[in-house]
C-alpha positions as CSV (number, residue, x, y, z in Angstrom):
1,M,-9.4,-15.9,-1.9
2,D,-10.4,-12.4,-0.6
3,V,-12.6,-10.6,-3.1
4,I,-11.9,-6.9,-3.5
5,L,-14.7,-4.5,-4.4
6,A,-14.4,-1.1,-6.2
7,G,-16.5,1.4,-4.4
8,P,-16.7,4.9,-3.0
9,R,-13.6,6.4,-1.5
10,C,-13.1,5.6,2.2
11,P,-14.2,8.6,4.4
12,I,-11.0,8.1,6.5
13,C,-8.1,7.4,4.1
14,G,-9.6,8.0,0.6
15,N,-9.0,4.5,-0.7
16,D,-11.6,3.1,-3.2
17,R,-11.0,-0.6,-2.6
18,W,-13.0,-2.7,-0.1
19,H,-12.7,-6.3,1.2
20,D,-16.0,-8.1,0.3
21,R,-16.9,-9.3,3.8
22,I,-20.0,-9.4,6.0
23,L,-19.2,-5.7,6.6
24,P,-17.2,-4.1,3.7
25,E,-13.8,-3.2,5.0
26,C,-11.4,-0.7,3.6
27,T,-8.3,-2.5,2.3
28,H,-6.0,0.3,3.6
29,C,-7.2,1.7,6.9
30,G,-9.5,-1.1,8.1
31,L,-12.7,0.9,8.5
32,A,-15.7,-1.5,8.2
33,V,-19.2,-0.1,7.3
34,A,-22.6,-1.8,7.1
35,E,-22.9,-1.0,3.4
36,L,-21.1,1.2,0.8
37,R,-23.9,3.8,0.3
38,F,-22.8,6.2,3.0
39,D,-22.4,9.9,3.6
40,A,-18.7,10.5,4.1
41,A,-19.1,13.5,6.4
42,Q,-21.6,11.7,8.6
43,V,-19.2,8.7,8.9
44,R,-16.3,10.9,9.9
45,D,-18.5,12.8,12.5
46,A,-19.8,9.5,13.9
47,I,-16.3,8.1,14.3
48,A,-15.0,11.3,15.9
49,A,-17.9,11.3,18.4
50,Y,-17.4,7.6,19.1
51,L,-13.7,8.0,19.8
52,A,-13.9,11.3,21.8
53,D,-17.1,10.7,23.7
54,G,-18.0,7.0,23.4
55,C,-21.1,7.8,21.4
56,E,-22.7,4.9,19.5
57,A,-21.7,4.7,15.8
58,P,-24.3,2.4,14.2
59,G,-23.1,0.6,11.1
60,I,-19.4,1.3,11.7
61,T,-16.9,-1.1,13.1
62,L,-13.3,-0.2,14.1
63,S,-10.6,-2.8,15.1
64,P,-7.9,-1.3,17.3
65,H,-5.6,-0.6,14.4
66,A,-8.5,0.9,12.4
67,A,-9.4,3.1,15.4
68,R,-5.9,4.5,15.5
69,N,-5.8,5.1,11.8
70,A,-9.2,6.9,12.0
71,G,-8.3,8.8,15.1
72,W,-5.0,10.2,13.7
73,A,-6.8,11.1,10.4
74,L,-9.3,13.1,12.5
75,G,-6.6,14.9,14.5
76,L,-7.2,12.8,17.6
77,V,-4.6,11.0,19.7
78,E,-5.0,8.4,22.4
79,D,-3.7,9.0,25.9
80,R,-4.4,7.5,29.3
81,Y,-7.7,9.4,29.5
82,G,-8.9,8.3,26.0
83,W,-9.0,10.1,22.7
84,V,-8.2,13.8,22.8
85,R,-7.4,16.6,20.3
86,A,-3.8,16.4,19.2
87,E,-1.6,19.4,19.8
88,R,1.4,20.5,17.8
89,R,4.6,19.7,19.5
90,T,8.4,19.8,18.9
91,H,10.1,16.8,17.4
92,A,13.5,15.5,16.5
93,V,12.6,14.0,13.1
94,T,15.5,13.8,10.6
95,L,14.8,14.6,6.9
96,G,16.5,12.1,4.6
97,I,16.9,12.8,0.9
98,I,18.2,10.5,-1.8
99,A,19.1,12.1,-5.1
100,R,21.1,12.0,-8.2
101,G,24.2,14.3,-8.5
102,S,22.3,16.2,-11.3
103,E,19.6,17.1,-8.8
104,R,21.7,19.3,-6.5
105,A,19.6,22.4,-7.3
106,A,16.4,20.5,-6.5
107,V,17.9,19.3,-3.2
108,S,18.9,22.8,-2.3
109,A,15.4,24.1,-3.1
110,M,13.9,21.4,-0.9
111,L,16.2,22.2,2.0
112,D,15.5,25.9,1.7
113,T,11.7,25.3,1.6
114,V,11.2,22.7,4.4
115,G,14.6,22.0,6.0
116,Q,14.0,24.3,8.9
117,N,11.1,22.1,10.0
118,F,13.6,19.2,10.9
119,A,16.1,18.6,13.6
120,Q,18.7,17.6,11.0
121,A,18.9,16.7,7.3
122,I,20.9,13.9,5.6
123,V,21.4,13.8,1.8
124,L,22.7,10.8,0.0
125,I,23.9,11.7,-3.5
126,D,24.3,9.2,-6.4
127,G,27.1,11.3,-7.6
128,T,30.6,12.5,-6.7
129,P,32.1,13.4,-3.4
130,G,32.6,16.9,-4.7
131,E,28.9,17.2,-5.4
132,A,28.1,16.1,-1.9
133,A,30.7,18.5,-0.4
134,A,29.2,21.4,-2.4
135,L,25.8,20.7,-0.9
136,A,27.1,20.4,2.6
137,Q,29.0,23.7,2.2
138,A,25.8,25.5,1.0
139,H,23.6,24.3,3.9
140,S,24.8,24.6,7.5
141,G,24.6,21.4,9.5
142,L,23.7,19.2,6.5
143,Q,25.2,15.7,6.3
144,A,25.8,15.0,2.6
145,V,27.5,11.8,1.4
146,A,28.1,10.4,-2.1
147,H,27.3,6.8,-2.9
148,P,26.3,5.2,-6.2
149,L,22.6,4.0,-6.4
150,D,23.6,0.9,-8.3
151,G,20.0,0.2,-9.1
152,D,19.0,-0.5,-5.5
153,F,16.7,2.0,-3.9
154,A,16.4,0.0,-0.6
155,A,20.2,-0.1,-0.1
156,Q,20.4,3.7,-0.7
157,R,17.6,4.4,1.8
158,N,19.3,2.1,4.3
159,R,22.5,4.1,4.1
160,V,20.4,7.2,5.1
161,Q,18.8,5.2,8.0
162,A,22.2,4.1,9.3
163,M,23.3,7.8,9.5
164,A,20.3,8.9,11.6
165,D,18.8,8.4,15.1
166,G,15.2,8.5,16.2
167,W,12.5,9.0,13.5
168,V,13.5,9.6,9.8
169,L,11.3,11.0,7.1
170,Q,12.7,9.9,3.7
171,L,11.7,11.9,0.6
172,D,12.8,12.2,-3.0
173,T,13.6,15.5,-4.7
174,D,10.1,15.6,-6.4
175,E,8.3,15.2,-3.1
176,R,7.4,17.6,-0.3
177,P,5.6,17.2,3.0
178,D,2.5,19.3,3.0
179,A,1.7,21.8,5.8
180,A,-0.6,19.4,7.6
181,L,2.1,16.7,7.8
182,L,4.7,19.1,9.0
183,A,2.4,20.3,11.8
184,A,1.6,16.7,12.8
185,L,5.1,15.2,12.9
186,G,5.6,15.9,16.6
187,W,2.5,14.4,18.0
188,I,2.4,11.5,15.5
189,T,5.9,10.3,16.3
190,A,5.2,10.7,20.0
191,A,2.0,8.7,19.8
192,A,3.9,6.1,17.7
193,D,6.6,5.8,20.3
194,R,3.9,5.3,23.1
195,A,2.4,2.5,21.0
196,G,5.7,0.8,20.2
197,L,5.4,1.5,16.5
198,R,8.4,1.6,14.2
199,S,7.1,2.4,10.7
200,L,4.4,4.8,9.6
201,G,2.7,4.8,6.2
202,L,2.0,8.3,4.8
203,P,-0.5,9.2,2.0
204,R,1.1,10.5,-1.1
205,R,-0.8,13.0,-3.3
206,N,0.4,12.6,-6.9
207,L,0.1,15.6,-9.1
208,V,0.8,14.9,-12.8
209,D,1.3,18.0,-14.8
210,G,-0.3,19.8,-11.9
211,V,-3.4,17.7,-11.8
212,A,-4.3,15.4,-8.9
213,S,-4.2,11.8,-10.0
214,A,-6.6,9.0,-9.2
215,L,-3.7,7.1,-7.5
216,W,-4.7,8.1,-3.9
217,P,-3.8,7.6,-1.1
218,D,-0.7,5.8,-2.6
219,I,0.6,4.9,0.9
220,Q,4.3,5.2,1.3
221,Y,6.1,3.9,4.4
222,R,8.6,6.7,4.6
223,L,8.5,7.7,8.3
224,N,10.5,5.1,10.2
225,R,12.6,4.6,13.2
226,A,16.3,4.8,12.2
227,E,16.9,1.1,13.1
228,V,14.4,0.0,10.4
229,R,15.8,-1.3,7.1
230,F,14.2,-1.4,3.7
231,A,14.0,-4.3,1.2
232,G,13.3,-4.4,-2.5
233,A,15.5,-2.8,-5.2
234,V,12.4,-1.0,-6.6
235,H,9.2,0.0,-4.7
236,E,11.2,-0.6,-1.6
237,R,9.4,-1.2,1.7
238,P,10.5,-1.3,5.3
239,V,11.0,-4.7,6.9
240,V,8.7,-4.4,10.0
241,P,6.0,-6.7,11.5
242,F,2.5,-5.4,10.7
243,E,1.7,-4.9,14.3
244,R,4.6,-2.4,14.6
245,T,3.2,-0.3,11.8
246,S,0.4,2.2,11.3
247,L,-1.0,4.6,8.8
248,A,-0.4,8.3,9.6
249,L,-3.2,10.1,7.8
250,A,-2.7,13.5,9.3
251,G,-1.2,15.2,6.2
252,A,0.4,13.9,3.1
253,I,3.5,13.8,0.9
254,E,3.0,15.9,-2.3
255,H,4.6,14.3,-5.4
256,R,4.9,16.3,-8.6
257,L,5.5,14.6,-11.8
258,E,5.3,15.2,-15.6
259,R,3.3,12.8,-17.8
260,A,6.4,11.9,-19.7
261,R,8.3,11.1,-16.5
262,V,5.4,8.8,-15.4
263,I,5.7,6.7,-18.6
264,E,9.5,6.7,-18.6
265,R,9.6,5.7,-14.9
266,S,7.4,2.7,-15.5
267,R,9.7,1.5,-18.3
268,V,12.8,2.0,-16.2
269,Y,11.4,0.2,-13.2
270,E,10.2,-2.7,-15.3
271,A,13.8,-3.0,-16.7
272,M,15.2,-3.1,-13.2
273,S,12.8,-5.7,-11.9
274,A,10.1,-7.8,-13.7
275,G,6.6,-6.5,-12.7
276,A,8.0,-3.3,-11.1
277,G,6.6,-1.2,-13.9
278,R,3.1,-1.6,-12.4
279,P,0.9,-0.7,-15.4
280,G,-2.1,-0.4,-13.1
281,D,-0.3,2.4,-11.1
282,E,0.7,4.1,-14.3
283,A,-2.9,4.1,-15.5
284,A,-4.1,5.5,-12.2
285,L,-1.4,8.2,-12.2
286,L,-2.5,9.3,-15.6
287,R,-6.2,9.4,-14.7
288,P,-7.5,12.5,-12.9
289,F,-8.6,12.1,-9.3
290,D,-12.3,12.5,-10.0
291,A,-12.4,10.2,-13.0
292,A,-14.1,6.8,-12.6
293,P,-11.8,3.7,-12.5
C-alpha cells in the first residue's frame, strides 16, 4: 500500500501530498525530489533551466509526464527543437456551461465577461425551453438547450460534449477561467493535440466568502476533446486512459462559494451518492489556504 506524506506544497502544482518513495513524489504532477526541505523558487528555476537548456538539476527527477506538467506550469512547450517559451495563439475552444433555469442571470454575466474569448458557447439549462430560448436570444451565436439534470452531472456534461467539436472547456456558473488560463488555451490545446492527449486537468482555486481555501490545486478535468464522455452522477470525471491525459497548470479556474453553500453542497451530494459528500474536501474548503492541515 502506497504511503502518502503530508508535506510542503509542490513547487510545480501546489499540492501538499507526496508518495513516500525513495524520492518523495508529488501525488498530482509527479515531481520527485531528493527530500522535502526544498526552496520552491530554486526548484522551479532548476527545472526551467533543465528543460530549456539541459542544465543539470541535482535532486530532482522528472518522468516524461511530470516533465510536461512542469514545463506547461512554467510556460514552456515542447516542439521538435526542445522546450521553448510558449506563445499566445488563437484557438477554437468551445465554452460549455451547465446551469439551473434560475441561474440565467449568472449565465448571462458569465458570457458577457468571458464569452468573447471562445469560438462558441453552449449552455445546457436544467429548466424550460423558454428559459433556454431567452438566453439564446440575448446572446448572439449562443447554443442554448433545456434538459433536466435528473441528478446526473455526467449525463448533463455529456450532452454539452455531444453538441461541440474540438476542445471544450466546461464550467459551472460560479466558476471563471482566470486571465492566465484564457491566455494559455491556444498553446495548451495545440500542444495537447501534438501529444495525442484528450483530457486536461485544470487547477481550481476555491474562494469561500472571498478567502482562498486550503483545497488547492483541486484538479478538475474540464478541458476535453468533444468526443470524450464523463462518468459519475456526482464528482464526474472523463473516461480517458491515463496516458491520454495531462495536467494543464498554466492558469486556473476560479470558483467562488459561500460558506453556507459549501456545507449544503456536501449534504446534497451525500444524499445523491454515498460518500460523495467528501467531508475531507469540505474541511479543506472551509480552511484558509495558509492554514496548517
